[in-house]
C-alpha positions as CSV (number, residue, x, y, z in Angstrom):
1,M,-80.4,-31.1,-98.3
2,K,-77.1,-28.7,-99.0
3,V,-76.2,-27.9,-102.2
4,S,-72.6,-27.2,-102.0
5,S,-70.4,-25.1,-104.3
6,C,-68.2,-28.1,-104.8
7,V,-70.9,-29.9,-106.7
8,L,-72.0,-26.6,-108.3
9,C,-68.3,-26.8,-109.7
10,H,-68.7,-30.3,-110.7
11,R,-71.7,-29.4,-112.6
12,R,-70.5,-26.3,-114.3
13,D,-67.2,-28.5,-115.5
14,F,-69.7,-31.1,-116.9
15,L,-71.9,-28.8,-118.8
16,R,-68.6,-27.1,-120.4
17,R,-67.4,-30.4,-121.4
18,A,-70.8,-31.8,-122.8
19,V,-71.5,-28.7,-124.8
20,L,-68.2,-28.8,-126.3
21,G,-67.9,-32.9,-126.6
22,A,-71.5,-33.1,-128.1
23,A,-73.6,-31.1,-130.2
24,G,-76.9,-30.4,-129.0
25,F,-76.9,-31.0,-125.4
26,F,-79.8,-28.3,-124.6
27,T,-82.7,-29.5,-126.8
28,T,-84.8,-26.9,-128.6
29,P,-88.5,-26.9,-127.7
30,G,-90.7,-28.4,-130.5
31,A,-87.9,-29.6,-132.5
32,F,-88.8,-33.2,-133.5
33,A,-91.1,-32.6,-136.9
34,E,-92.8,-36.0,-135.7
35,A,-94.4,-37.8,-133.1
36,L,-92.0,-39.7,-131.0
37,T,-92.6,-42.7,-129.4
38,A,-93.3,-42.7,-125.6
39,T,-90.7,-44.2,-123.3
40,P,-91.3,-47.9,-122.3
41,A,-92.6,-48.8,-118.8
42,M,-91.3,-51.1,-116.8
43,T,-91.8,-52.8,-113.3
44,E,-90.7,-50.6,-110.2
45,G,-89.0,-53.6,-108.4
46,P,-89.1,-54.7,-105.0
47,F,-86.4,-52.3,-104.2
48,Y,-87.7,-48.8,-104.1
49,P,-86.5,-46.9,-101.2
50,D,-88.7,-48.0,-98.2
51,Q,-86.7,-45.6,-95.8
52,L,-85.2,-42.3,-97.7
53,P,-81.7,-41.3,-97.2
54,L,-81.5,-38.0,-95.3
55,D,-80.1,-36.7,-98.4
56,T,-82.1,-36.9,-101.6
57,D,-80.7,-34.4,-103.9
58,N,-79.4,-35.4,-107.5
59,D,-75.4,-35.5,-106.5
60,L,-75.6,-39.5,-105.2
61,I,-71.7,-39.4,-105.2
62,R,-71.4,-37.7,-102.0
63,I,-73.8,-37.6,-99.2
64,N,-74.6,-33.9,-97.5
65,D,-70.9,-32.5,-96.5
66,R,-69.0,-36.0,-96.3
67,I,-65.5,-35.6,-98.0
68,T,-65.2,-39.5,-99.2
69,P,-67.2,-40.1,-102.5
70,A,-68.9,-43.4,-103.4
71,M,-67.1,-45.9,-104.8
72,G,-67.8,-46.7,-108.7
73,A,-67.2,-45.3,-112.0
74,I,-68.8,-41.4,-112.0
75,T,-71.6,-41.1,-114.1
76,H,-73.3,-37.4,-115.1
77,L,-76.8,-38.9,-116.4
78,H,-78.6,-36.4,-117.9
79,G,-81.7,-35.8,-120.5
80,A,-84.8,-34.3,-121.3
81,V,-88.2,-35.3,-120.5
82,T,-90.5,-34.4,-123.2
83,D,-94.2,-34.9,-124.5
84,L,-95.1,-37.0,-127.5
85,K,-94.7,-34.0,-129.6
86,G,-91.4,-33.2,-128.7
87,D,-92.4,-30.3,-126.2
88,P,-90.3,-30.4,-122.9
89,V,-92.3,-31.2,-119.2
90,S,-91.5,-28.5,-117.0
91,N,-92.0,-29.0,-113.0
92,A,-91.3,-32.8,-113.9
93,R,-89.8,-34.6,-110.8
94,V,-87.3,-37.4,-111.9
95,E,-86.4,-40.1,-109.4
96,I,-83.4,-42.6,-109.4
97,W,-82.4,-45.4,-107.3
98,Q,-79.6,-48.3,-107.9
99,V,-77.5,-50.3,-106.6
100,D,-73.9,-49.6,-105.2
101,D,-71.0,-50.6,-106.6
102,R,-71.2,-53.4,-104.1
103,G,-74.6,-54.1,-105.6
104,A,-76.7,-53.3,-102.8
105,Y,-79.9,-51.0,-102.5
106,I,-80.9,-48.9,-100.0
107,H,-83.6,-51.0,-98.8
108,S,-84.5,-53.1,-95.6
109,R,-84.3,-56.3,-97.7
110,D,-80.5,-55.5,-99.1
111,G,-79.7,-54.3,-95.3
112,G,-81.1,-51.0,-95.1
113,L,-79.3,-47.4,-95.2
114,K,-76.3,-49.0,-92.7
115,G,-76.1,-52.7,-94.5
116,P,-73.0,-54.5,-93.6
117,K,-72.1,-54.9,-97.2
118,R,-73.7,-51.3,-98.6
119,D,-71.4,-48.6,-99.6
120,E,-71.9,-45.9,-96.7
121,H,-70.8,-43.1,-98.9
122,F,-73.2,-43.9,-101.8
123,Q,-76.7,-41.9,-101.5
124,G,-78.5,-45.0,-104.0
125,F,-81.4,-42.7,-104.3
126,G,-82.0,-39.2,-106.1
127,R,-84.5,-36.4,-107.4
128,F,-84.6,-33.8,-109.6
129,L,-87.2,-31.0,-110.9
130,T,-86.8,-29.9,-114.4
131,G,-86.9,-26.5,-115.6
132,R,-88.6,-24.9,-118.4
133,D,-86.0,-26.9,-120.8
134,G,-87.7,-30.2,-119.5
135,R,-84.0,-31.7,-118.6
136,Y,-83.0,-33.0,-115.4
137,Y,-79.0,-34.0,-114.2
138,F,-77.6,-36.6,-112.0
139,R,-74.6,-37.3,-110.7
140,T,-73.9,-41.3,-109.9
141,I,-72.3,-44.0,-110.8
142,K,-72.3,-46.5,-113.9
143,P,-74.6,-49.0,-112.7
144,V,-73.2,-52.6,-111.8
145,P,-74.8,-56.0,-112.4
146,Y,-76.2,-58.4,-109.3
147,S,-77.6,-61.6,-109.0
148,G,-79.9,-62.4,-111.8
149,R,-79.9,-58.9,-113.4
150,T,-78.1,-56.9,-116.1
151,P,-76.5,-53.4,-115.0
152,H,-79.2,-50.8,-114.7
153,I,-80.6,-47.5,-113.4
154,H,-84.2,-47.5,-112.0
155,V,-86.2,-44.0,-113.3
156,A,-89.6,-43.0,-112.6
157,V,-91.1,-39.8,-113.4
158,Y,-94.2,-37.5,-111.7
159,R,-96.1,-35.3,-113.8
160,A,-98.6,-33.0,-112.2
161,G,-98.5,-34.7,-108.7
162,K,-98.5,-38.3,-110.1
163,R,-96.6,-41.1,-111.0
164,A,-96.3,-40.7,-115.1
165,L,-93.4,-43.7,-115.7
166,T,-91.6,-46.2,-114.1
167,T,-88.8,-47.7,-116.4
168,Q,-85.3,-48.6,-116.1
169,C,-82.2,-47.8,-118.4
170,F,-79.3,-50.2,-119.6
171,I,-75.8,-49.8,-120.6
172,E,-75.9,-50.2,-124.6
173,G,-73.6,-52.9,-125.7
174,D,-73.3,-54.9,-122.5
175,L,-73.5,-58.6,-123.4
176,R,-75.6,-59.3,-120.2
177,N,-78.4,-57.5,-121.6
178,G,-79.3,-60.3,-123.8
179,R,-79.6,-62.4,-120.7
180,D,-81.9,-60.4,-118.6
181,V,-85.5,-61.6,-118.2
182,L,-87.1,-58.1,-118.1
183,V,-85.0,-56.7,-121.2
184,R,-85.9,-59.7,-123.3
185,R,-89.5,-59.5,-122.4
186,L,-89.6,-55.9,-123.9
187,G,-88.3,-57.1,-127.3
188,D,-87.3,-54.4,-129.7
189,S,-88.6,-51.7,-127.3
190,A,-86.0,-52.5,-125.6
191,K,-83.7,-50.4,-127.8
192,Q,-85.1,-47.1,-126.3
193,L,-83.8,-48.0,-122.8
194,M,-80.3,-48.3,-123.8
195,V,-77.8,-45.7,-123.2
196,Q,-74.1,-45.1,-124.3
197,F,-71.9,-44.3,-121.4
198,R,-69.2,-42.2,-123.1
199,P,-65.9,-40.7,-121.6
200,L,-66.4,-37.3,-120.5
201,P,-64.0,-35.2,-122.5
202,D,-60.8,-33.5,-120.6
203,S,-61.9,-35.6,-117.4
204,Q,-58.8,-36.6,-115.5
205,A,-61.3,-38.8,-113.2
206,G,-62.5,-41.3,-116.0
207,E,-65.9,-39.7,-115.4
208,L,-69.0,-40.8,-117.7
209,S,-71.5,-39.3,-119.6
210,A,-74.8,-40.8,-120.2
211,E,-78.1,-39.1,-122.1
212,F,-81.4,-40.7,-121.5
213,N,-84.2,-38.9,-123.2
214,I,-87.0,-39.7,-121.6
215,V,-90.8,-39.2,-123.5
216,L,-93.9,-39.4,-121.6
217,G,-97.4,-41.0,-123.0
218,F,-100.6,-41.4,-120.6
219,T,-99.6,-43.9,-118.0
220,P,-102.2,-44.3,-114.9
221,D,-100.9,-43.3,-111.6
222,D,-99.4,-46.5,-110.1
223,G,-100.2,-45.1,-106.4
224,H,-97.3,-43.3,-105.2
225,G,-97.3,-40.0,-103.4
226,D,-97.6,-36.8,-104.9
227,I,-95.2,-34.4,-105.9
228,G,-95.6,-32.6,-102.6
229,S,-94.4,-35.2,-100.3
230,D,-91.8,-37.8,-99.8
231,A,-92.3,-41.0,-99.2
232,E,-93.1,-40.9,-95.3
233,G,-95.2,-37.6,-95.9
234,H,-93.0,-34.9,-95.5
235,Q,-93.6,-31.2,-96.9
236,E,-89.9,-30.4,-98.0
237,V,-89.2,-32.4,-101.2
238,L,-90.5,-29.4,-103.3
239,P,-88.2,-26.9,-102.0
240,T,-85.3,-29.0,-102.0
241,L,-85.8,-30.1,-105.9
242,E,-86.9,-26.4,-106.5
243,R,-83.0,-25.7,-105.1
244,D,-81.2,-28.3,-107.3
245,R,-83.0,-26.8,-110.2
246,L,-81.9,-23.7,-109.6
247,T,-78.4,-24.7,-109.0
248,Y,-78.4,-26.3,-112.5
249,E,-79.6,-23.3,-113.9
250,K,-77.1,-21.1,-112.3
251,A,-74.6,-23.3,-113.5
252,K,-76.0,-23.1,-117.3
253,R,-76.3,-19.4,-117.3
254,A,-72.5,-19.1,-116.0
255,L,-71.5,-21.5,-119.0
256,E,-73.2,-19.4,-121.2
257,E,-71.8,-16.1,-120.2
258,D,-68.5,-17.4,-120.0
259,S,-68.9,-18.3,-123.8
260,E,-69.8,-14.4,-125.0
């Protein structure tokens, strides 16, 4: 996996606009005075990738060095992973997967990596390793609906090598949420999974910012592989995640230096 300077520019611009447009983008450790409520768990669903794409970084809009981006509304999905006391969880692996703008997953049951109805430019799956501040970041698309489901993004978090949480996040205010069986099953706790997709200040491309903060409680491991291996047992996941995290932190430091 290669992290390009172009991706770094996108992240740096996003960080700059987010800091100017939303106070408190970077959370302070232990800032919550009271115990938090754990993020509700949801089913993984049948479409967790059974064959991972060649590129599994946190930029789902462009695959490796391809010039053509994915179709859809570019969304900067970000947030903090904390424990119930509000303390950041570092070195947590955050994974997301979702359908492309045509409603197709990267799964053999949906045509696989090269299915005829897939957007071949959308990565469909990504990973990020949190730093000391517990924060994660993905560049993806605003989720779209498909048959029987409201728009959503699947999220999984691994802590200490074990799957700590499997859940989904949704578009706040989308009328289709009320008709989604899985959302209705959650009752009032579904509110914790609703995310506002806000226009990114000064974005000429109509980009969006979506903040989804994750609070980990105790959830038994569901049998997925540990943090050092990918779905096929390869040992390159941790190094690439570390490179993604360092790229994010480099952009953050550059922003702070420019502000001085």
